[in-house]
N, C-alpha and C positions, 0 to 999 in steps of 0.2 A: 504494500500500500504506500502510495506516495505521501511523503511527509508534508504537513502543512505548517509553515513557519510563522512565527509571530502571532500565534493564536492566543487571544485573551480568554477563550472559553473552549474547553475540550469538546463541547457538544456542537460546535460550529462546523459547517462544511462549506466549501467554496461554491459560490453561484454568482451569476450576474446581479440578481436582485440583492443578494447579501453584500456584494462589493459596493453597490450604490448606497445601500443602507449604512454601511460602515463609514463611507465618506460623510454622509449626513450626520451620523452619530458623533463622529469626532468634532465636527463643526458645532453641533448642539452642545456637547460637553464643554467646549471652549467658550461658547457664548454664555453658558450657565455659570461657569467659574468666573468669568469677567463681570457677571452681574451680582455676584455674591459679595458680602463683606470681604475686603482684601485679606484680613487675617484668616478668615475661614478658607479662602482659596489657597493661601500660603501653606496652611497646615496640610491640606490635601496634596498640593503640588510637591512639597518638600518631603512628604512621606511620614508625617507624624500621624496622620489619619488617612483613611480611605473612605470616601463617600460612595457607597455602593449604588449601582444603577443610576449614575449621575444624570444620564440623559432623560430619566423619568422624573426628575426633580420637580415637584409641584404639579405633576400631571396625573400620576396614578400611585397606587399603593404597591406593596411588594407581593405578598402571597395570601392564600385563602384556603381554608377547609370549607368546601361547599356545604351549605344547608340544603341538600338536594331534595329533601322531602317537603320543604316549605312551600314551594310553588311548582312542583313537577307538572309538566303539561300533559296530563292524562288525556285530555280531549283530543290531542293530536293523534292518538293511537286507537281511539275507540272503534273506528269503522273498519279496522284491519283484522284479518284472520290471525290465528295464533302465531304462525310462522312469521308472518309479516311484522307482527308486534315485536317479536324477539329480535329480528334483524334490525328493525327501525329503532328500537331503544338503544341498541349498541352503536348504531350509526349516530344517534343523538348524542351519546357520550363522547364520541370522537369529535363531533361538531362542536360540542360544548368546550372541550379542551382547546380546539383551534380558536374559537372566539375569545375565550378567556385568556388564552396565551398571548393575545394581542391587546388585551384590555388591562392587564396588570404586568408587572415586571418579573415576577418570580413564580414559585411553585404552586401547584394545585393539588388538592387531596380530597378523597372520600374517607371520612372517619370510620365508617362501617359499611364498606362496599358490599359485603355478604348480606348483612341484615337489611340494609336499605333497599337493595335491588330485589331481594326476595319479597319485601313489602310492596314495592312498585309493581312487580309482575303479578303478584297476588291481587292487587287492586285492579289490575287490568284484566283479571280473569284468566291468566295464563299460568299453568302449572308446568314444572320442569319434566314431570313424568310423561313419557311419550314423546317428549321433544328434546331428549338428552343430546342427540347428535347436532341439532341446530344451535343449542346453547354452546356446546363445545366448539363448534365451528366459528360462532360469533365472537366468543371470548378469545379464541386463537387469533382471529382477524384483528381484534382490538389490540392485543399484545404486539402483533407485528406492526400495526400502524404506529404505536407508541415508539417502537424500536427504530423503525425505518424512516419515519417522516422527519424532514428538516425544513419545514415551511415557515416556521416562526421567524419573522424578519428576513425571510428568504434564505436562511442558513442554519437555524438552530432547532433542535428537537424540543419537545415540550417537557417541562419538569412535572411529572405526574406521579402521584403516590396513591396506591390502593392499600388502605389499612383493613385487615381482615382478622378473623380468629375468634370473635366473641359470639357470632351467630350460632345458636344451637338448634334452630329448627331444621327439619330435613332439607328445606329449600335453601336456607342460608348455608348449611354445610355443603350442599351440592355446589353452590357457587364458589365457595372457598376451595373445595377439592378440585373443581374444574379449572379454576385460575392457576392453582399450583401445578396441576398436571400439564396444562397447556404451556406454561412457562418452562417447565422441566424438559418437555419434549419439543420445544420450538426450534431447537438448533443451537449450536455452540456460539454463534455470532449474534444471538438474541440476548441482550443484557439489560433491556428496559421493557416495561416501566419499573419503578421502584415499588416493591411489594413489602409491606410491613406487617408482620404477624404479631398480634397482641397476646402477651402471655399473662394470664391472670388465674389465681388460685380459685378453684371451684368451677372453672370453665375449661382451661387448657393446660394448666401448669403441671398437675400431678396425675399419676396413673389413677384411673377411676373417674377423672374429670371428663365430661361429655366430648370435649374437643381435644383431648390429649392425643388421639390418633392423628388429628390434623396438625398438631405441633410436630409430631414425628415426621409426617409427610413434608412439612415445611422445612425441617432440619435436613432431610435428605436432599431436598431441592437446593438448599443453601450449600450443602456439601459438594454439589456439582457446579453451581453457578453463582455463588456469593449472594444470591437473592433467594428468599426474603432476608430482611434485617428484622430486628426484634424490639418492640416497644414493651418494656417491662413494667406492667401496670402496678405491681406490688412493691416497687422500689420505694425508698424513703420519700422521694420527691412527689410521687404520684399515688401513694397508697390511700390517700384520703379523698381522691377524686374519682368520680364515676368513670370506670374504664371506657364505657361507651362514648364518653365525651372527650377522651384523649385522642390526639391525632398527631402524626408527623407530616409536615409539609416540606417538599423539596429535600434537601440533604439532611436537615436536622431541626428545622424551626419548631419551637415549642411555644404554643400560645394557650395558656391555661387560666391564670388568675385574671379577673376582670372586676375592677372597682365599680363598674356600672351594671353588673349583672351576675348571672350564675357562673360558677367556675366551669370551664370547658372550652374546647377549641371549635366546636361546630358553629359555622357562620361567622368565624372570626379569623383574623390574619395579622401579619406584621405590616405596619404602614411603611416604616423606613428603618434602616440600620446603617451605622457607621462604625468602622473598626479602628481601634487605636493600636499603633505600633509600639508594643511594650519594650522590645529590645532597644529601640532608639532612646527611650527615656532612661533605660538602664545604663546605656553607654554614656549618656550625659552625666548621670548620677555617679557612675564609676570614675569619671574623669574629675569630678568635683569633690567626692568624699574620700576620707582617709581611713575609715573603718566600715565594716559591714553594716553595723547599726546605722551609721550616718548615711551610707549609700541607700539603705532601705527607706529611711525617712525622706531623703531627697527624691527618691523615685516616687513615693506616694504624693509628695507635694507637686511634682511635675505632672503626674497622671491626673491629679485633681484639677490642675490648671487646664490641661488639654480637654479633660472630660467636661468641664464647665462650658468651654467653648463648643464642644461637640453637642452638648445639650441644646445650646442656642440654635445650632444648625438643624437638629432634629425637630425642634419646635417650629422653626421657620418653614421647614419642608412640610410638616404636618398641617400647619394652618393654610399654607398655599394649596396643598392637596385638597383640603376641605373646601377651598374656594374654587376648585376646578369646575369646568363645564360639565354638568351632570350628564349631558348627552354623550360624553366620552365613555360612559359605562352602560351601553345599551343592553348587554347580556345580563348584567346585574339588575338592571331595571326590569327586564322581562321575567327572569327566573328567581329573583329575590334570594340570591345565594348568600348574602350577608345576614347576620342575626336581626338586623333592622331592615325595613323596606325603605330604600333610599328615595323612592318616589314620594313617600309620605313624610319622612322625618328629615330628609336631606343628607348631605354628605357628612357634615360635622357630627350629627347625632349618630350616624352609622359608624364612622371611622374612629370615634372615641372608644369603641370597643376593641380596637386594634392595639398593637404594641409598638413602642418606639424603643429601639434597642441600641445599646452601646456594646460593641463587640471587642474581642481582643485576640491577638495571635502572638505566639512565641514566648509562652510562660517559661518553658524549659531554658531557652537561651537567656531570658531575663534573669532568672535565679542564678544561672551559671556566671553571668557577667557580674552580678552583685556579690556573689559569695565565692566564686572560683570553682564551683562544681555543680553538676546537674541537680535539679530539685528533687529528683527521685533517688539520689545517691545516699541519702541519710534521713533519719527521722527529723533531724533539726531542719534540713532544707525543705522537707515535705511540709513541716509546720510553717516555714516562711512562705512557701507558695500558697498555702491555704490562707494565711494571714493576708497576703496581697489580694487574692480574689475575694475574700470576705470583705475587705476594705472597699473594693469596687462595688460589690453587691449592696453594701450598706448605703453607698452614695446613690445608687440607682433607686433603692427603696425610698430614700429621702426625696428624690425628684418626683417619684410617684405621689408621695404625700403632699408635696408642695404644689405641684402643677395639676394634680387630679387627672393624671393620664397614666396609662399602663406602661411605664418605663420598665425595661428588663435588661438583664446582662446576658449577652450572647457569646457563646464559645465559637467564634467565627471559623468557618470552613477554610477560607483563605486560599482559594484556587489561584487567583491572579496575584494577590498580595504576598503570598509566601515567597515569591521571587522578586516582586516589585520592591517591597520594603528593604530586603537585604541588599539589592543592587544599589539603592540610594544610600543605605547606611555604610556600605563599603567605600563610598566616595569620601566619607567623613571620618571613619574610624577603622582601626585595625584590631581585630580580636579573633581568637580561635573559633568562637561560636559562629563567625561569619563565613568560615571557609567552606561550608557545605553548599553555599549558594541557595539556601532556602531556609525559612523559619518553620519550626514545628507547629502544627495546627493547635490552636487554643491551649488547653492544659495537658495535651497528650505527652506521655513518655516518649522519648525519641524513638523514631522508627528503626534505628539500628542498635537499640539497647540490648537486644537478645534476652530481655527479661522474661521469665516464665509467665504464661498467660494469666494464671490465677493472681500473681502478684501485681501485674499491670492493672488488672481490674480492681483489685483492692486499693491500689494507690489512687487511681483516677475516680473511683466511685464517689468520694465525698465532694468532688468538684461538681458533680451532676446536680446536687441539691442547691448549690450556689448559682449555677448558670441557668437561671429560670427562663431565659430567652431561647434556649435550645443548645444541645450538645450531643455528642456521640462518643462512644469508646469502641476501638477496634481491637481484635485479636488477629495478629498476622501469623498465618500458617505457611509452612514451607511448600506445601502442595495441597491440591484438592483432597479433602478427607472423604472420598467417595464411600457412601454407605455408612459412615460413622455418625449416625444420629445420636447415639448414646454419648459419645465424647463431646459433641456440641451442646447437648442437653445439660451436661455437667457444668459446662462453662456458662450457660445461661443462668443456671442456679447460683453459681458463684457470683455472677454479675449482679443478680437481684440482691443477694445478701450483702454485696459490697456497696449498694446504693446506686448502681448504674441505671440510668433511665432509658437509654437507647443504645443498642448493641449491634455491631456488624462484624462479620468474619471476612478477612481478606486472604487471598492466596494468589500466586501468579497463575494466570490462565492464558496459555498460548494456543492459538487455533491455526491449523494449516489452511491457507486460503485456497489450496488446490483440492484437497480431499476431505477437509473438515475434521481431521483428527485433532484431539485436544489433549493438552498435558503441559509440560514445561520443557521447551526445547528451542534450539536455534535452527535445527534441521529436522524436518518431519520424519519421524521414525517409521511411518507407513509408506509414503510415496517418495521421500527424499527431497521434497521441495524446500526451498529457502524462503518462500513467500509466506511469512508468518504474521498473523495479526495478534497483537498482545493486548489483552483486556485487563485493565486494572481499575481499582477504585480511586478516583481522583480527589473528590472532596464530598463524600457522601453518596455519590452515584458512580456507576460504572461507565467507562468509556474506553476507546481505543487509545493506547499509550502514545501513538504517533501524533495525536492531536493535543497532547498535554501542553500546558504552559511551561516555560523554561524552568521555573522553580519546582513545579510538580514533577516534571521529568527527572530533575535531579533527586528529588525525594524518593520517587518510585524506584530508581536504580539503587538507592541506598537502603531500602527496606530489608530487614532481617527477621527471621521467624521468631515468634515468642515461645 
């Protein structure tokens, strides 16, 4: 596969429309930066912060878990026979993704795809019994559409997540089982959409639970294809929330607490997010302080100064988005996918249910710069790392109370900024932590630590409670654990007990472009071809490695098994 250079997003593919869009996008970003407060623009351009989806500033929000049952268009399907209803509903889902993918800037999700669509089809008078084949064909077609289509902005695939696992009716279980089977059998080069299996005691977590068999099927699928990932509803952060109301959007976004309504993600999303370059502030503190304690205090002061300005940018963007032309949201107007009907209450009253997030990247490098060693290398450094993130979370909570908006702390995925930040920092500083040419995602233990999986989960778990805007932990395996559902199940249990909210399993997956053989190789062991497609997890989602950003390419090549 021909490499695509200077890619800002691994999901992009070249096209005429995409090229024209990129030209316009660059101009729009430049125009927006020039229109902002000069200090805000400086922080972004110099790499202290990164304003995500800058081209969408003041025009739209980020991501959303659809409230699909709120205004589902049942009348559109009433005159159709059963087969036509099934086909048309799944066509509607694809059409909805396409429309919403151009109405917002980020991910889309169904919180309970299994239960919700069992309900929808039942209300339409359609049973899966007798129609199993057409359901299976339609779900397979939907999966292939999500995997193959790159029409968003003429170049990008759609960030789609199906949360499943809690539906215990025969219909809901059939939908979950069919989705898992279809993804498992769809082919080695099918790695989208993101499927998230919800693990919850009494439903799917333990032997004897009604959906424990579906969890095992899910784990077998993961052991082959790295999908599904796992939303651990019994973890410390989520155990008091109705699991049906929990949802993952995009690569990790978590939207739960709402000061204006009930706890839960359905009909809610993230409005905007900005990430802070933690290592930059640590490098400055390291140059100015003469003791570890002094460096940590300086770092906190510097972070607080940048975060205060970041807060101003988030508020400016939020208020401008609330003042946007409501006609820019026709799909939301028609299907009422937010928790409020924007036609009745307007954008401000709707978007106040969303979150405003300050993110962070490079905690490991930050603690290394401040103390001389990785945060995970000692109990003392782990305590320092937790102290820093607790400090950040406390500030976000204070903003929530002061401004009466849902501020949250996001453990940023950092696809573009993992490389962008370090490139800018290397122009100013020299430090061993910069030599890898990428920063470690959020609070993650370094990808080359070779730390045992159980220990990695135990160390990262407490950070999940603090990063209430979203986060994920990964276990890196040396190869695909084909058939080893039991081993993965043990790690799921360890993750839950450790406090992990969202869990993924990574392993190198190489696919021969000639014969389709899968494994880990440079030369196909079956046909001898050197045309190899390498599928890796980039920042919460799977993609072809050739399309990774520079920073993520460096990280991917440096990963070692846990």
